[in-house]
Every structure is written in structure tokens, then in C-alpha cells.
C-alpha positions as CSV (number, residue, x, y, z in Angstrom):
1,X,66.3,-8.3,4.8
2,X,63.0,-7.9,7.2
3,X,60.5,-5.3,6.4
4,X,59.8,-2.7,9.3
5,X,56.5,-1.3,9.5
6,X,55.3,1.2,12.5
7,X,51.3,1.8,12.3
8,X,50.4,5.2,13.3
9,X,47.5,6.7,13.9
10,X,46.5,10.9,14.1
11,X,46.6,11.3,17.3
12,X,50.5,9.6,17.5
13,X,53.4,11.9,17.1
14,X,55.9,12.5,14.4
15,X,59.1,12.7,17.2
16,X,57.9,9.1,18.6
17,X,57.4,7.4,15.4
18,X,60.7,8.6,13.6
19,X,62.4,7.7,17.3
20,X,60.8,4.0,17.2
21,X,61.6,3.7,13.5
22,X,65.0,4.6,14.3
23,X,65.1,2.0,17.4
24,X,63.8,-0.7,15.4
25,X,66.4,-0.1,12.5
26,X,69.2,-0.3,15.2
27,X,67.5,-3.5,16.3
28,X,67.1,-5.1,13.0
29,X,71.3,-3.9,12.4
30,X,70.0,-1.8,8.9
31,X,72.3,0.9,9.8
32,X,75.5,-1.3,10.4
33,X,74.6,-3.4,7.2
34,X,74.2,-0.5,5.0
35,X,77.5,1.0,6.3
36,X,79.2,-2.2,5.3
37,X,78.1,-2.2,2.0
38,X,79.2,1.1,0.7
39,X,82.6,0.3,0.0
40,X,84.4,-3.2,-0.6
41,X,87.1,-4.2,1.6
42,X,89.4,-7.5,0.8
43,X,88.9,-10.2,3.6
44,X,92.5,-9.5,4.6
45,X,92.1,-5.8,4.8
46,X,88.5,-6.8,7.2
47,X,91.1,-9.1,9.1
48,X,93.8,-6.7,9.7
49,X,91.2,-4.4,11.1
50,X,89.6,-6.7,13.2
51,X,93.0,-7.3,14.8
52,X,94.3,-4.0,15.3
53,X,90.9,-3.5,17.1
54,X,91.6,-6.0,19.4
55,X,94.9,-5.2,20.3
56,X,93.7,-1.7,20.9
57,X,90.7,-2.7,23.2
58,X,93.5,-5.5,24.8
59,X,95.8,-2.4,25.2
60,X,93.0,0.0,26.4
61,X,92.0,-2.5,29.4
62,X,95.2,-3.4,30.6
63,X,96.5,0.4,30.7
64,X,92.6,1.1,32.8
65,X,93.7,-1.7,35.0
66,X,97.0,-0.6,35.7
67,X,95.9,3.0,36.6
68,X,93.1,1.9,39.1
69,X,95.7,-0.3,41.5
70,X,97.7,2.8,42.6
71,X,95.5,4.5,44.8
């Protein structure tokens, strides 16, 4: 894991520093990894969910294409 540091001075607004920190956390994938580590899922369950999500995406793209060609 990497350390995230934000150097700010007195003139730098706290809201901007917080936004910058959140952006860096997203860029490094810290939030995603934290959520993944909250609970253990068996590899078979992960694979099943992955296949279900792929099927949903596939279905979504095929149905979206059909509706747009009618007009």
C-alpha cells in the first residue's frame, strides 16, 4: 500500500484539500480495496458474481442496440 500525502499551507482551503485527498484515494484504488477486504467471499462466489455481471452488461448492450435501430 502507498502513503498519500497532501502538503497544504494556511492559504489552501480545507474543502479543496479534502477533494484532492479523495481524488488521490480513488486514483490509488484505496476505497475499492477497502470495500473488497470488508468481507471474505469464496473464489467460487466471486466468479459467479463476475459471470452474472458480465451477462447483465451483455444483455444491456444488446437491448440498447435493438431499440436505437427502430427509428
